[in-house]
N, C-alpha and C positions, 0 to 999 in steps of 0.2 A: 347446920344441914346443909350441903350443898345447895346450889342453885339446880333447877333441872336443865337438863339439856336443850328440850325442846318443850314448849308449854304450848296449848292449843285451847281456843277457848270456843268452844259452842254449848252443841246440849243435847240433850239422852235420852233415847226412849228405852221403856224397859222391856219391852216386850210385852208387857202385861198392862195396860193403857196406853189410849192414843195421847197423852199428855207430855209433850216434852219435859226434862231439866234440865235448867243451866248446868252446867259442867265444865268442868276443865279433863286437857288430859295432858299427862306430862311422863316424857320420858327423860332416865336418869340411868344411864350407864348402860347396864342389860334389862332392865325394868321398864315396866309401862304400868301407871297409876290412871285408875278413871275416877277423880272425885266429883261428884255430886254438890253443888252447891247449899249449904248446908245441912248438910245428911253423911252418908257413909262414905269411903275411899274403896276400893275393888283394886288388887293389885293384879296385874298378866305378865304374861312373856310375850315377847315379841312373836314369838310362833303363834302366840296362843290368837295373834290377832288378826285378824282378811282387813285389807284395803282394797277398797271398791274400785276400779277403773274410775277416772274423771268425767264427767258430762258435761259440757260448754252450761254457762249459764246456772248448775247445780251446785248445791252445797255438798261435796267431799264427806264420803261419807266411810266409816271404821267401823267393822261388827267383832262382837266376842261370842265366847260359846255359849253361853247363860240367856242369849236370845236380844242382847241389849247391843244399841246401834248407837254410837255416837256421828252428830254431823257438824260440820263445821265451816265458814266460809274464806279460813287461812289455809285456801291455798298453797302460798308458798310454804309457810309451815308444814304440810302435810307433804308434800315434792319432795322438801327436805327431808322428812322422815324416811317414803321413799327410796330416795337415794341412800339414806343409810344402810336400810334393812333390805337392799337388791332388790326389790318390787318393781313386778309392773315398768322393766326396763324398754322391750318394744313399746307399749304405748306409749311412754314418755316420748319417744323420739317422732313416734306419730305426732302424738301432742304439741310436741316441736314445729312438728310440717308445718300442721293444721295452722298456727298461730300468724305463719309469713304469708300475709295475704297473696305478694308474690307468687310464690310456692302454692298455696290454695286455685289460684286463678290460675295458673298453670296445669294443677289436675286439673282442674274443670277443663280446662281447653281439649287435654287429650282425653280425657272422658269423652264429652263432644266429638271429638276426632272419632274414636273408632267407634263409636254409635253412627254418624254419619256412613263411618267405610261400612257398616255392617250391612246398613240399609241400600248403600249404592252399589256394592260388591257381593256382600257376605250374602242379604236376603236373596237376590239373582242366583247366587251358583247353588245355593239352597234348593229353591224354586226349580233351576232346571235338572238337578239330580234328583228331586223326589217326581220329577215330571216322565224321567227316564226311569224310573223305578217302578212308578206305578202301573198295578198289574191291566192286563186286557181287561178283565169283566170290569174292572171300576170306570175305563173309558169307554165302554159300552153303556155302562149306567149313567155317566155325565152325557151322554148324545141322546140316548131315550130321556133321560129329564129333561134336558135343554128344549129338545126338540117338542115335548107336550108344551112346556112352557112358552116357550116362542109362539104356538100356535094356537096356544090362547085367544090371546092379547096382542101381540106383537104384529103377527104375518096372517093373511090372508091366502085363501085358495088360488092359486097361479093363473091367468087368464090367457095364455098363450096356448094355440093351438095345439091337438097333436102331434100334429106332422114337427112343430116347432119345436115344443118337449125331444119330440124323440130323437132331433137332429142333437138338441144338445146333450142328450145323456147318450150319444154314440160318441161326440168329441171326448165327453167326461173317460166314458170308460179306455180311449186312446191315451190320454193325459195320466189316467191312475194305474195304467198299466205298468207305463214307463215310470210310474212314482214308484210302485212295488210295494213294500213294507209288509203287507200281510195285513192291513188296516181294513176292516168293512166298509171301505169306501162306496158313498151313494152320494146323489146331488137331487138338491129339493128344491124347486124352485117355486116359490112362491111372492104373491103380491107385497109390496111392501108397504104400501098405501089403502089397510083397509079401513072402512069406515070407524069410528071412535076406538081408534087404536091410542095409547097414553101414553106413545112416540111414535116417531117416522121414522123409517130408517129407509124408505126412498131406494135411490140405486145404491146398491151395496152385494158385498158376497161378505161371507165369512165362511171358517174353517171350524167344527167342532172333533175335541179330542182323538174321537175313534174312525176318524174317517168321513163323516158328513161334511158336506157342503152344502150351503145355503147360496142361492143365485137369486136375487129380487128379480121381476118385471121389467124394472124401473133401467136396472141395472143393462137389461138385456136391449131395449131402448135407447137407450144414451148408447149405446156402441153402434159400428157404422160396419161390421162386418165380425164374421164367426171367429176369425184368427183373433182380436182383439176382448174377445171370451175367453177362447181357449187362453191368451196368456194368460189371464186374470183365474183360470181355475189350476193353470199350472201353477200358480203360485201362490194359492188356496193349498195344493194338494201338499208344495212344499214347508208351508206351516204342520201341516199333519205329520210329514215325514219326520220331521223335526220335534214336533211336540212343541208346538211354540205356543199351540194357545192354553195347554195343561199349564205352561209353565206360568203364563204370563196369568191366570187365575190363584195360583198358588202363590207369585209375588203379590198380586195388588192386595188378597184377602188377608194375607200373612200365615202367623206358622202354624195358625189351627188348622189348615187344612192338610198340610204336611203327614198330620198324623194316619190320613186316608192311603200315602202311600207308601207310609212302614205298617197296616194293619190292615191292608187290602179289606176294608170296613165298606162293603159296599150299600150297607145301608144309611152311613156315613153319608158315602159320594153322592147319594139321593139328597139326602138333606140337604145337602151343599150345591148341586148341580145348579139350580134355580137363580145362583148367582153367578152362573158362566159366561152370560150374556151379557149381563152387567158389565162383568170383567174385562169383556173381547170388547165391548159396543164401544166403553166409555172412555179405559186405557188404552186400549189396541197393544200393538207390540212393540218392543225394543227396536231400536236401530240394529243391533245384531240378528233381530230374528228378522225383520223386514230384507234386511242386504241377504241374508241368507238364501230366503225363498224367494226375493228376486233370482238370485242365483240359480235357484233350482227351474226360475220358470224362463230365466236368458236361455238357459243351456235347452230345455226342451224348443223352445222357439226356432233355434238357432239348428236343431237336427230337423223340426220341422218344416221352418220357411226358409231358413237362412236367413232370418233379421230378427230383431226384437222388437224395433218400430210398431205393433200392433200393442203390443203391452202399454209403450212410454206412451202413446197418441189415449187410449184409452184412462191411465191414468190421468195425464194432462187433461182430460174430459170430465175426469171426476171432481177433480180441483176444479174448474171453473164450472162446473154444472150445465156447461151448453155443448150439444150436441156438433157444432159445427166447429169446434174447439181440437188443434192436433198439438204434437209437443212443444213447437217453436210459439207456440201462444201462454210457455208457462215460462216465467224468468227465472232465472237464477238467483237465488240470494246472495246475501253480500260477504258469506262465510265471517269468518272471525271467529273471537269466543262465543257470541250467542249461540250460534251454528253447535259449536261443541259441547254446550249446556245444555239442546234441547236433546230430550229422552228420545224420541221419535223421528225418523229422518224424515223431511223434508221432499215433497214431491218432484223441485226438479233436481235434487241430488239423487234422486231413487233414476230420474230419465237419464241423469250423465253416468253411473253407473251401469244402467242396459245398454248404453251406447259402450259405454269400456265392455261389456263383456260379448256383445256383439263385433267391436274392430280386433279383440282378440282370438276369436275365430271364425276370422278369413283368413 
């Protein structure tokens, strides 16, 4: 008898019990013979034999119509059999690539780069698109639920006099008339340092997606003129019209919230609304969002007062926490790669941008 073209040693599971049997698989001409040690032999044709794709670290597996399963550690012989029968050609090329460390590491590097690109560019783009597409009822739910959440533990009733509140409300109405957009604008004046609050908001102002702007008594006290507060209010109105707050929430909390934009599910929006203040106050806005809102505020200040200095000064005061500070007390950063990698703009950069807006408007 002529020797077999290929002979593989391994073991067989007959499909009727879990006990393996030592066996050999012989390939001769156009036939395949499965021979159990000390037992019967079964002939098969190559077409009846199924060769499973390789799995690193595991034996190669060949299956037969009667339910039997042949396993072998002779990967080279099985690969030769695959080549002879023309099986798993595509997987063979993949396997050869996987076996090369340089290629595998390169593929890993490309994968990580794609993931990073999605996080840096793709997710923000998705968040902006979802924010733009979110229906108005969902925005209203965000504002309502978030306001209730904040007033419960983080903000207290304003201590400002009725006359002072009326002045600020009138200034806010002028700002929002210029901002437009059809949002349900309202200004909430609140104490940012209530007793027993789990966090301290202090001197702060922020906008919710549907036009609610919260300004604390502490920010009012930090200002030295209403023009500075008008600059802040115009900046927050820019965040509303740009839907920056909603985009920040979507980006900060990931793709789960994007379903709200797609489905318009107001119940889901209410469920997630408690995450809005945390996302806004902890993460803030992106460089692009802050720059856009500063551009809106700068344009309003130039129209109203012919200068952007009020907003520049209050930004410097928020940076230092001191009421006797103005823009000259904030030093410009060193620039370079560190600034480029910052996700949020620095105060010095924002002040410089506002100076540029003033220079262009003269």
